[in-house]
N, C-alpha and C positions, 0 to 999 in steps of 0.2 A: 570545725570550719572545713577541716581538710577532707571529712567524711563526705560532707554535703555535696562537696565540688567533685569529689570522686564518684559519687552517686549520680549526680547531674550528667557527669562525663558518661558513665555507663549506660545511662538513660539514652543519652543522644547517640551512642554508638549502637545500641539495641535498635532504635528507632531508624536508624539509617539503614542498618542490615535488612529490617523486615521491608524497607523502602525497595533496596536492591533486590531483594527475594521476589518481591511483588512484580518488579520490571521484568528481571529473568523468567519467572513464570509467564507471564504475558508474550515474553518474546518466545518463549517454545511454542505457545498456544497459538501466536499468529504467524509462525513460520511455514506450516504448510499452505495458509493462505495466501502469502506472499509467493511464495513456488508457483502456485497455480496462476495467480495475478501474472507473472512473467509468462506464462504458457499464453495466456489471452493476449499480452503485449506481442509477443513473438508472432502469434498468428496474423495478427494485424498488420506488423510489419512485412509479413509475406502475401498481404491482402488475401486471406485464406479463410473466407467466412464460416466454412463448415467446421474448419479446427477451431476459430476462434468460439464457436457456438460450444461446441465440445468442452474446451476448456474453461469457457464460463460457468458450464454446469459444474465441474470438477471445483471451480472457485466457490460457489454458491455453496456447495458441500463442506468446504473447508472452512468458510467464514460462519457456517452452521454450528461448526464445532468450537469456536472461538468464546472463552468464558466472559461474557460481558459485565459480570460481576466484579472482576478484577480491573475494569477500565473506569477511566471519570466519565462524567455525565456526557461531556463533548465528544469523547472517543466511543462512547454507546452509540451516540446519535451517527457518527461517521461509520460505524461499523453496521448499523441498520441501512445507510444510505448505500454501501458498499454491496449489501445483500441484494438492494432493489436494484442497483444497476447491473451487477453480474446476473442476475436472473434475467432481466430484459436482453441483454447481449446472447443469454442463453436460448432466448426464444426467437431470435432474430437470425434471418439467412442473408441480409442486406449488409454488406460491410460497410456502408454510409451510415446506416443506422447503429451498427456496432460501435463504429467509431465516435459517434458522437455520445452513447452511452458511455463508451471508455472514458472520455474527457472527465466526466462526473464521478465516474468509478475510481479514475485517478486520483483526483482530489481527496476522495475519503481515504484510500489506501496510503497515500502521503501522510495524512494524519496518523493514521493507526501505525505506519512504520516510525514515525517520529516519536511517538507515545510508546512503543514497545520495543523498538531496536533489536529486531529478530536476527537481523545479519546486515553486513554492509550493503547499502544500497545508494544509487545515484537519483537525485532529482535532475530529470533533464526537460527541457523547455524549447519549444518551436514558437517563434514568435508570429508565424503564418497561419498555425493550426486555428480552430474555431473562429473562421472567418476574419482572420487578422487580430483577434484578440488575443492571441497566443494561449497555448496549454501546455501543462505539465505530464509529465508520467514518471513512473519509477523504474529502474532499471538496475540489473544485478552487475551490469558491465558499465565501465566509464565510456567506451566507444558507443557514439550515438546513433541509435536505428530508429528512425520515426515511425510510430506506429499509426500516426496520423496520416501520412501519405505514402508509406511504404515504398516501393521502388521508384514513385514518381519524384521524391525529394527524399531519398534514404538516408542522407546525412545532415538533413536540416535540423539543426537544434544546437543546443551545448547543455553542459553541465553545468547547473545551478547550485547544487549544495550536496554534499556527502552526508548520510545518515549511517 
């Protein structure tokens, strides 16, 4: 009886270890993409379409290196959507179009960050973005810097969650 309990406990510990190892591997895998995402966000905060375009190109490349096999089905979909929206930002020179794509990019990146937890991130939210519907984004800093309005409403928003 004690042997079977011990075996079951060892199995549970091994399974938990594998799960943590998978999350750790995914975190290392998504960290460069998250860093590139912050570059896009910062460019939009500065209302710099050319820099947002360049950073989005870097983000698209970083997302292409994420090992989708280690992700759940929902996270694979988020990864695919992130690639699509990053590529769209990378093709645009219009900051308003980039910000519209950034809203959808952010939804996908928030999902990926929650799934892989590559680094401390803050989910921030502006209630006025997206034509008053509100929109979220990720930041590596707790201080709010709004990518949807830039210097027009730089501090509009709040931290909703820490990942």
